[in-house]
C-alpha positions in Angstrom: -55.0 -58.1 42.3 -54.3 -58.8 38.6 -52.9 -62.2 39.8 -56.3 -62.9 41.5 -58.2 -61.9 38.4 -56.0 -64.2 36.2 -56.8 -67.0 38.6 -60.5 -66.3 38.2 -60.0 -66.6 34.4 -58.3 -70.0 34.8 -61.2 -71.1 36.9 -63.6 -70.1 34.2 -61.7 -72.4 31.8 -62.0 -75.3 34.2 -65.7 -74.6 34.9 -66.4 -74.5 31.1 -64.9 -77.9 30.8 -66.8 -79.3 33.8 -70.1 -77.8 32.5 -69.8 -79.9 29.3 -69.9 -83.0 31.4 -72.6 -81.8 33.9 -70.2 -81.7 36.8 -72.1 -79.0 38.6 -71.5 -80.7 41.9 -67.8 -80.0 41.5 -68.4 -76.4 40.3 -70.7 -75.7 43.3 -68.2 -77.1 45.8 -65.4 -75.1 44.1 -67.4 -71.9 44.4 -68.0 -72.5 48.1 -64.3 -73.2 48.8 -63.3 -70.1 46.9 -65.9 -68.0 48.6 -65.0 -69.1 52.2 -61.3 -69.6 52.5 -59.9 -66.8 50.4 -62.3 -64.3 52.0 -61.2 -65.6 55.5 -57.6 -65.2 54.6 -58.2 -61.7 53.3 -60.0 -60.6 56.5 -57.3 -62.0 58.8 -54.5 -60.4 56.8 -56.3 -57.1 56.6 -56.9 -57.1 60.4 -53.3 -58.0 61.4 -51.4 -56.4 58.4 -52.7 -54.2 55.7 -54.6 -54.2 52.4 -51.5 -55.2 50.4 -50.9 -58.3 52.4 -54.6 -59.0 52.4 -54.7 -59.1 48.6 -51.7 -61.4 48.6 -53.4 -63.7 51.0 -56.6 -63.7 49.0 -54.7 -64.6 45.8 -52.5 -67.2 47.5 -55.4 -69.1 49.1 -57.4 -68.9 45.9 -54.5 -70.4 43.9 -54.2 -73.1 46.6 -57.9 -74.1 46.0 -57.3 -74.1 42.2 -54.2 -76.3 42.6 -55.6 -78.7 45.2 -59.2 -78.9 44.0 -60.0 -77.6 40.5 -57.1 -79.1 38.6 -57.4 -82.6 40.2 -61.2 -82.4 39.5 -60.6 -81.6 35.8 -57.9 -84.3 35.2 -59.6 -87.0 37.4 -61.6 -88.3 34.4 -59.6 -89.1 31.2 -62.3 -87.3 29.2 -61.5 -84.1 31.0 -57.7 -84.1 30.5 -56.7 -80.6 29.5 -54.8 -80.0 26.3 -53.3 -76.8 24.8 -52.8 -76.2 21.1 -50.6 -73.1 20.8 -51.2 -72.8 17.0 -54.9 -72.1 17.8 -54.2 -69.2 20.2 -54.5 -66.4 17.6 -57.8 -67.8 16.3 -59.1 -68.1 19.9 -58.0 -64.6 20.8 -59.7 -63.2 17.7 -62.9 -65.0 18.4 -62.9 -63.9 22.1 -62.0 -60.3 21.5 -65.7 -59.1 21.1 -66.5 -61.0 24.3 -63.6 -59.3 26.1 -65.0 -55.9 25.2 -68.5 -56.9 26.4 -67.1 -57.9 29.8 -65.9 -54.3 30.2 -69.5 -53.0 29.7 -70.7 -53.6 33.3 -67.6 -52.1 35.1 -67.6 -49.1 32.8 -71.3 -48.3 33.2 -71.0 -48.7 36.9 -67.9 -46.5 36.9 -69.4 -43.7 34.8 -72.6 -43.4 36.9 -70.7 -43.3 40.2 -68.1 -41.0 38.8 -70.8 -38.6 37.7 -72.4 -38.7 41.1 -69.0 -38.1 42.7 -68.5 -35.0 40.5 -71.8 -33.5 41.6 -72.2 -34.6 45.2 -70.0 -35.1 48.2 -68.0 -38.2 49.0 -70.4 -39.1 51.8 -73.4 -39.0 49.5 -71.5 -41.1 47.0 -70.9 -43.6 49.7 -74.6 -43.9 50.5 -75.4 -44.1 46.8 -72.9 -46.9 46.3 -74.2 -48.8 49.3 -77.7 -48.9 47.9 -76.8 -49.6 44.3 -74.5 -52.4 45.4 -77.6 -54.5 45.2 -77.2 -54.4 41.4 -74.0 -56.4 41.6 -75.6 -58.9 44.0 -78.5 -59.6 41.6 -76.2 -59.9 38.6 -74.0 -62.4 40.4 -77.0 -64.4 41.4 -78.3 -64.4 37.9 -75.0 -65.5 36.5 -74.9 -68.5 38.9 -78.3 -69.6 37.4 -77.2 -69.0 33.8 -74.2 -71.1 34.3 -76.5 -74.1 34.8 -79.1 -73.2 32.1 -76.9 -72.0 29.2 -75.5 -75.5 28.3 -79.1 -76.8 27.9 -80.1 -73.7 25.9 -77.1 -74.1 23.6 -77.9 -77.8 23.2 -81.4 -77.0 22.1 -80.2 -74.3 19.7 -77.7 -76.5 18.0 -80.2 -79.3 17.8 -82.6 -76.8 16.1 -85.3 -77.3 18.7 -86.3 -73.7 18.2 -89.9 -73.9 19.4 -88.8 -75.4 22.7 -86.0 -72.9 22.9 -88.4 -69.9 22.5 -90.6 -71.2 25.2 -87.6 -71.6 27.6 -86.5 -68.0 26.8 -90.0 -66.6 27.4 -90.3 -68.4 30.7 -86.9 -67.1 31.9 -87.9 -63.5 30.9 -91.2 -63.9 32.8 -89.5 -65.3 35.9 -86.9 -62.6 36.0 -89.5 -59.8 35.6 -91.8 -61.3 38.3 -88.8 -61.6 40.6 -88.0 -58.0 39.9 -91.5 -56.8 40.6 -91.5 -58.8 43.9 -88.2 -57.1 44.9 -89.6 -53.7 44.1 -92.6 -54.3 46.3 -90.5 -55.8 49.0 -88.2 -52.8 48.9 -91.1 -50.4 49.3 -92.4 -52.3 52.3 -89.1 -53.5 54.1 -86.5 -51.4 52.3 -85.9 -48.7 55.0 -85.8 -51.3 57.8 -83.4 -53.6 55.9 -81.0 -50.8 54.8 -81.0 -49.2 58.3 -80.2 -52.6 59.8 -77.2 -53.1 57.5 -75.9 -49.6 57.0 -77.3 -47.6 59.9 -80.0 -44.9 60.3 -78.1 -42.3 58.2 -78.9 -44.2 55.0 -82.7 -43.8 55.4 -82.9 -40.5 53.4 -81.4 -42.4 50.5 -84.0 -45.2 50.5 -85.7 -43.6 47.5 -82.9 -45.1 45.4 -84.0 -48.6 46.3 -86.9 -49.1 43.9 -85.1 -47.9 40.8 -82.1 -49.9 41.8 -84.2 -53.1 41.8 -85.5 -52.1 38.3 -82.0 -51.6 37.1 -81.0 -54.9 38.6 -83.9 -56.7 36.8 -83.1 -55.2 33.4 -79.4 -55.9 33.9 -80.1 -59.5 34.9 -82.1 -59.9 31.6 -79.2 -58.4 29.7 -76.8 -60.8 31.4 -79.0 -63.7 30.3 -79.2 -62.5 26.7 -75.5 -62.0 26.6 -74.9 -65.5 27.8 -77.4 -67.0 25.3 -75.9 -65.1 22.3 -72.4 -66.1 23.4 -73.6 -69.8 23.4 -75.1 -69.2 19.9 -71.8 -67.8 18.6 -73.3 -64.3 17.9 -70.3 -62.4 19.1 -70.4 -59.3 16.8 -74.2 -58.6 17.3 -73.6 -59.1 21.0 -70.9 -56.4 21.0 -72.9 -53.9 18.9 -76.0 -54.2 21.1 -73.9 -53.7 24.3 -72.0 -50.8 22.9 -75.2 -49.0 22.0 -76.2 -49.0 25.6 -72.8 -47.8 26.7 -72.9 -44.9 24.3 -76.4 -43.8 25.5 -75.3 -44.1 29.2 -72.1 -42.1 28.7 -73.9 -39.4 26.7 -76.9 -38.9 29.0 -75.8 -39.8 32.6 -74.7 -36.3 33.5 -77.8 -34.5 32.1 -80.0 -37.1 33.9 -78.2 -36.6 37.3 -78.2 -32.8 36.9 -81.9 -32.8 36.3 -83.2 -35.5 38.6 -80.5 -35.8 41.2 -78.7 -39.1 42.2 -81.8 -41.1 41.1 -81.1 -39.7 37.6 -78.2 -42.2 37.3 -80.6 -45.0 37.9 -83.0 -43.6 35.3 -80.1 -43.3 32.8 -79.2 -47.0 33.5 -82.8 -48.1 33.0 -82.9 -46.3 29.6 -79.5 -47.5 28.4 -79.8 -51.0 29.6 -83.4 -51.2 28.4 -82.1 -50.3 24.9 -79.5 -53.1 25.3 -82.1 -55.6 26.4 -84.4 -54.8 23.5 -81.6 -55.0 20.9 -80.2 -58.2 22.4 -83.7 -59.9 22.6 -84.2 -58.9 18.9 -80.9 -60.6 17.9 -81.8 -63.6 20.1 -85.2 -64.1 18.5 -83.9 -63.4 15.0 -81.3 -66.1 15.5 -84.0 -68.6 16.3 -85.5 -69.2 12.9 -89.2 -70.3 13.2 -89.2 -71.8 9.7 -86.9 -74.5 11.0 -89.1 -75.6 13.8 -89.7 -79.3 14.1 -92.4 -79.0 16.7 
């Protein structure tokens, strides 16, 4: 599994290079290939062998896609030829260390909320809780796929000091995400029971009350994901780390009291509070970094 995650990291390096030259067509095709073939290999190996061989098959086919598609795509153009400067590795690691800590935030907050539910409820109830809240990961993944396209443009406007235009873009994105979240909450209230029962079976219906707060968490988390990406592009690594850690501390401190008082839905309430704090702090850093006195428009 670690080999698979390392291959994903290699892919991120290639995609970052391709983004600089607007080769999103290559990135999209690579995503499709890595989504279809490794998953198919995993399922076949899991069916005929076991989980261990399934993960080996997943990693092997993923590596094959990287070797046969990603690497040729990167070196096809002379402007994209990769180069490694080993003397710069310590500087790069130092610069990336805050970002590495930030990437742990989502897995940790997901873990601590589910761990708390597991401590107070049965394994079966945890399974239903995890099935409903899985939608959070889906929305974040969808949001990240959009940010991958938008962030290079946002970074370009920032470094060109087009601050007025940049502010308008950020406000539009926030508005779109919030409208999408409101629509999902309403759709969940109307179609949620039917959709969850269709996917997970009738036994999950008593847990549909988790759906609306799950969509609210997803909306706030999607905004946090966007703010994280923007601040990374602006080079604001330390403020990024501090803002995210503030939310982690709040979540870790209050998740158990929230769950004990409100039940499983209390974990969602705790995420809304902690991630709302992250979103406010990150947005403040984002707007502070866009200096209005430098506007040219």
